[in-house]
C-alpha positions in Angstrom: 14.5 14.6 23.7 13.0 11.4 22.1 13.8 8.0 23.6 14.4 5.8 20.6 15.8 2.9 22.7 12.8 2.4 25.0 10.0 1.2 22.8 7.2 -1.3 23.4 7.6 -5.0 22.4 6.6 -5.4 18.8 3.3 -7.3 18.3 2.8 -6.3 14.6 4.8 -4.6 11.8 3.0 -2.8 9.1 3.5 -0.4 6.2 0.9 2.3 6.8 1.5 4.7 3.9 3.8 5.0 0.9 4.5 8.1 -1.2 6.5 8.5 -4.3 7.1 11.5 -6.7 9.0 11.9 -10.0 9.6 8.2 -10.4 9.1 6.6 -13.8 5.4 7.2 -14.8 4.6 9.2 -11.7 5.3 12.9 -12.3 3.4 14.1 -9.3 3.2 12.7 -5.8 1.1 9.5 -5.5 0.0 8.5 -2.0 -0.8 4.9 -1.2 -2.7 5.1 2.1 -3.3 1.8 3.8 -5.5 3.1 6.6 -8.5 0.9 7.1 -12.1 2.0 7.7 -14.9 0.8 10.0 -16.4 -2.4 8.7 -17.7 -5.4 10.6 -16.8 -8.0 8.0 -13.5 -9.6 6.8 -11.7 -8.3 9.8 -9.0 -10.9 9.2 -7.6 -8.8 6.3 -7.1 -5.8 8.6 -4.6 -5.5 11.4 -4.7 -2.7 14.0 -6.5 -0.3 11.7 -4.2 -0.9 8.7 -5.0 -2.8 5.5 -3.2 -6.1 5.6 -4.4 -7.6 2.3 -4.8 -5.2 -0.6 -5.9 -5.6 -4.2 -4.9 -3.0 -6.8 -6.8 -2.5 -10.1 -6.1 -0.2 -13.0 -6.2 -0.1 -16.8 -3.0 -0.9 -18.7 -0.3 1.6 -18.3 -1.8 3.3 -15.2 1.1 2.4 -12.9 0.2 -0.8 -11.0 3.6 -2.4 -11.8 5.4 1.0 -11.4 4.0 1.3 -7.9 5.4 -2.0 -6.9 8.8 -1.2 -8.3 8.7 2.2 -6.5 7.7 0.5 -3.2 10.7 -1.9 -3.4 13.2 0.8 -4.4 14.2 0.8 -0.7 15.6 -2.7 -1.1 18.3 -1.4 -3.4 20.1 0.8 -0.8 18.9 -0.4 2.7 19.4 -4.1 2.2 21.8 -6.6 0.6 18.9 -8.7 -0.8 18.1 -9.4 -4.5 17.8 -6.2 -6.5 15.6 -5.5 -9.5 16.9 -6.6 -12.8 18.3 -3.6 -14.8 15.4 -3.5 -17.2 13.0 -2.5 -14.4 15.2 0.5 -13.4 15.7 2.2 -16.8 14.0 5.7 -17.2 14.2 6.1 -13.4 12.9 9.6 -13.2 9.9 11.0 -14.9 10.8 12.8 -18.2 8.0 15.4 -17.9 9.4 16.7 -14.6 12.2 19.2 -14.1 12.9 17.8 -10.7 16.4 16.3 -10.7 15.6 13.5 -8.3 12.8 11.1 -7.3 11.4 11.2 -3.7 10.2 8.3 -1.7 8.5 8.2 1.7 7.6 5.2 3.9 5.5 5.3 7.0 5.8 2.2 9.2 3.8 1.3 12.2 5.4 -0.9 14.9 2.9 -1.3 17.8 2.3 2.2 19.0 5.4 3.6 17.3 5.4 5.3 13.9 8.5 5.7 11.9 8.7 7.7 8.6 11.7 7.2 6.3 12.1 9.6 3.4 14.8 9.8 0.8 15.6 11.2 -2.6 17.7 9.7 -5.5 19.0 10.9 -8.8 19.1 7.2 -10.0 18.7 3.8 -8.5 22.0 4.1 -6.6 22.5 7.8 -6.2 21.2 9.1 -2.9 20.6 12.8 -2.4 19.3 12.9 1.2 17.7 10.7 3.9 15.4 11.7 6.7 14.0 9.8 9.7 11.1 10.7 11.9 10.0 8.8 15.0 6.5 9.6 16.3 6.6 12.9 14.5 10.0 14.0 15.7 12.9 14.2 13.3 15.9 12.2 14.4 17.9 12.3 11.2 18.3 14.7 8.3 21.3 13.9 6.1 22.0 15.6 2.8 24.9 14.1 0.8 25.8 17.3 -1.0 24.9 20.0 1.5 26.4 18.6 4.7 26.7 21.8 6.7 23.1 21.5 7.9 23.0 17.8 8.6 21.5 16.6 11.8 21.6 13.2 13.5 20.1 12.7 17.0 22.9 11.9 19.5 20.8 9.0 20.9 21.2 7.1 17.6 24.7 8.4 16.6 26.5 8.0 19.9 30.2 8.3 19.4 30.1 6.9 15.9 32.2 8.8 13.3 30.6 9.1 9.9 32.9 8.1 7.1 30.9 7.9 3.9 32.9 7.8 0.7 30.1 8.8 -1.7 26.3 8.9 -2.0 25.9 5.2 -2.9 25.9 4.1 0.7 22.9 4.9 2.8 23.6 6.9 6.1 20.8 4.9 7.8 22.4 1.6 6.7 25.8 2.8 7.7 24.7 3.7 11.2 22.7 0.4 11.5 25.7 -1.7 10.4 28.3 0.1 12.5 26.5 0.1 15.9 26.0 -3.0 18.1 22.9 -5.1 17.4 19.7 -3.6 18.8 21.3 -0.4 20.0 18.4 1.3 18.2 15.5 -1.2 18.4 13.1 0.8 16.3 15.5 1.4 13.4 16.4 -2.3 13.7 12.7 -3.2 13.2 12.5 -1.0 10.1 15.7 -2.5 8.6 14.4 -6.0 9.3 11.1 -5.1 7.7 12.8 -3.9 4.6 15.1 -7.0 4.6 12.1 -9.3 4.5 10.0 -7.6 1.8 9.4 -9.8 -1.2 8.2 -8.7 -4.7 7.8 -11.2 -7.5 6.0 -11.7 -10.8 5.5 -14.6 -13.2 4.9 -13.5 -16.8 5.8 -14.7 -20.3 9.1 -12.9 -19.9 10.0 -15.3 -17.1 10.0 -15.3 -13.3 11.8 -12.5 -11.4 11.9 -11.3 -7.9 13.3 -8.6 -5.6 14.0 -8.6 -1.9 14.0 -11.3 0.9 16.8 -13.5 -0.3 19.6 -13.7 -2.9 20.4 -15.7 -6.0 18.5 -17.8 -8.4 15.7 -20.2 -7.3 15.7 -23.7 -8.6 12.1 -24.6 -7.9 12.4 -28.4 -8.1 15.5 -28.3 -5.8 13.6 -26.2 -3.3 10.7 -28.6 -3.3 13.1 -31.5 -2.8 14.8 -29.8 0.1 11.5 -29.1 1.7 10.3 -32.7 1.6 6.8 -31.5 0.8 6.2 -33.1 -2.6 3.0 -34.7 -1.3 1.8 -31.4 0.2 2.4 -29.9 -3.3 0.2 -32.6 -4.7 -2.5 -31.6 -2.3 -2.1 -28.0 -3.2 -2.5 -28.8 -6.9 -5.6 -30.9 -6.1 -7.0 -27.9 -4.3 -7.1 -26.0 -7.6 -8.3 -28.9 -9.7 -5.0 -30.5 -10.8 -4.5 -34.2 -10.0 -0.8 -35.2 -10.2 1.2 -38.0 -8.7 4.7 -36.7 -8.3 8.0 -38.2 -7.3 11.7 -37.3 -7.4 14.6 -39.1 -9.0 18.2 -38.3 -8.5 20.2 -38.1 -11.7 24.0 -37.4 -11.3 23.2 -35.4 -8.2 20.3 -33.5 -9.7 16.9 -34.0 -8.3 14.4 -34.3 -11.1 10.6 -34.1 -10.5 8.5 -36.5 -12.5 4.7 -36.8 -13.0 3.7 -40.5 -12.8 1.0 -41.9 -15.1 -0.5 -45.3 -15.7 1.8 -46.2 -18.6 4.7 -43.9 -18.1 6.2 -40.8 -16.6 7.3 -37.4 -17.7 9.4 -34.6 -16.3 7.0 -32.3 -14.5 8.4 -29.1 -16.1 7.8 -30.6 -19.6 4.1 -31.1 -19.1 3.2 -28.3 -16.7 1.2 -25.6 -18.4 2.1 -21.9 -17.9 -0.6 -21.6 -15.3 0.7 -24.8 -13.4 4.2 -23.4 -13.5 3.0 -20.2 -12.0 1.2 -22.2 -9.3 4.5 -24.0 -8.7 6.3 -20.7 -8.2 3.7 -19.5 -5.7 3.9 -22.8 -3.8 7.7 -22.6 -3.5 7.5 -19.0 -2.2 4.8 -20.1 0.2 7.0 -22.8 1.8 10.3 -20.9 1.7 9.3 -17.4 2.5 5.9 -16.9 3.9 7.0 -17.7 7.5 9.4 -14.8 7.6 8.4 -12.1 5.1 7.1 -8.8 6.2 5.4 -7.6 3.0 4.5 -9.6 -0.2 3.8 -7.8 -3.5 2.8 -10.0 -6.4 2.5 -8.2 -9.7 -0.1 -9.4 -12.1 -0.6 -12.3 -9.7 -3.3 -14.1 -11.7 -1.9 -13.5 -15.2 -2.0 -17.2 -16.0 -4.6 -18.4 -13.5 -8.2 -19.5 -14.0 -10.3 -17.4 -11.7 -11.0 -20.3 -9.3 -7.3 -20.9 -8.8 -6.7 -17.2 -8.3 -9.5 -17.1 -5.8 -8.0 -20.0 -3.9 -4.7 -18.1 -3.6 -6.4 -15.0 -2.4 -8.2 -17.0 0.3 -5.0 -18.6 1.3 -3.2 -15.3 1.6 -6.1 -13.8 3.5 -5.4 -16.4 6.2 -1.8 -15.3 6.5 -2.0 -12.6 9.1 1.8 -12.5 9.7 2.6 -10.4 6.6 1.0 -7.7 4.4 0.0 -8.7 0.9 -0.5 -6.4 -2.1 -1.7 -8.0 -5.4 -2.3 -6.3 -8.7 -4.9 -7.7 -11.1 -7.3 -6.9 -13.9 -10.0 -9.4 -12.9 -13.0 -7.6 -11.4 -14.4 -10.9 -10.3 -12.3 -10.5 -7.1 -14.2 -7.3 -6.3 -16.5 -9.1 -4.0 -16.9 -8.7 -0.3 -16.3 -12.4 0.4 -12.7 -11.8 -0.7 -12.0 -8.2 0.1 -13.6 -5.0 1.4 -14.2 -1.5 -0.1 -11.2 -0.1 1.9 -8.9 -2.9 0.8 -9.6 -2.7 -2.9 -7.8 0.1 -4.7 -8.0 1.8 -8.1 -5.0 3.5 -9.7 -5.3 5.9 -12.5 -4.2 9.5 -13.5 -1.3 9.3 -11.0 -3.6 8.6 -8.0 -4.4 5.5 -6.1 -7.7 5.4 -4.1 -9.6 2.7 -2.3 -13.2 2.0 -3.4 -14.3 3.4 -0.1 -12.8 6.8 -1.0 -13.9 6.6 -4.7 -17.6 7.2 -4.2 -20.0 9.2 -2.0 -22.2 6.2 -1.7 -22.3 4.2 1.6 -20.7 0.8 0.8 -22.0 -2.1 2.7 -21.3 -5.9 2.8 -24.2 -6.7 0.6 -23.1 -4.4 -2.3 -21.9 -5.9 -5.5 -18.7 -4.0 -5.9 -17.9 -5.5 -9.3 -21.2 -4.4 -10.7 -20.8 -1.0 -9.2 -17.4 -0.6 -10.8 -18.5 -1.7 -14.2 -21.4 0.7 -14.0 -19.1 3.6 -13.3 -20.0 4.2 -9.7 -16.4 4.7 -8.6 -14.5 7.8 -9.7 -11.1 6.8 -11.0 
């Protein structure tokens, strides 16, 4: 019998491994392993042997964005937080596969405890089965269409009667929501981790996000509510932009103005695309970073000069409380002052591998990873 109620006090919460199969561009199983290696530098981007700050590289169409969407699929059925816009969820299963459903697996580490959550879906909302393992022991195996062999450990089920109407409601979420708070601490931790995951991107198509909260984000209003307009000025100066900013109330709407010697202008009318992307990052940093568990920024530097992007990486590297995954094309960031060979990943051909595992060469702190990548040292 496994004691799922007597677990150690959580000192860290991490995603250790993620697997997905038959989802969008991934026909075969792709494994994103966040296990760290033995290096004596940049230890701040590792926590308890797990990569805490990851960079993902890959050519166009190799699956960087697809991986992020797959990773945040769990938000759809385990949480009530912001879901992906429909355009991100079309062509849900891979059309080269005969498998009727996509399969997802998450391995979480909470102190000394490991929990694996696996499920399958026919579409974004149609669950086929869910499985839970705690420290290698299965505590739940629930199939929505073949229920005669379903199993739920009595320690987590108790006297609860299962009354699921269809396969659009997660059995894990059902149990969690219908038992007293913290009856099952480890599952509570997993649910809270998923509740606090945040994915966002800022591209020409506009800003969009998934997870963590709900509803639209009015950036200027969030800045006004925070009272940190002067801190935002300092943030912009840190990336080479010198603005004097102030708010003015207009019929109950708080408008942000940039002040010049001979006039002023609404900030959003003069901000470049890159400055607007920096504004978005700053708002997330003051509204979310204190509480999120995992941050995934897709094409994070799409509009940034490399110096501004480097500044953001350094800022995120100091944020030990949450994991960060960034996708990028800029090989400039493949340097050991910003990352490590075990924290920098290549995705291609349906596989994702760290630089450490992409070569037989021994990689040291003094190596120029960017030059090695350009010269074809790493096998993609």
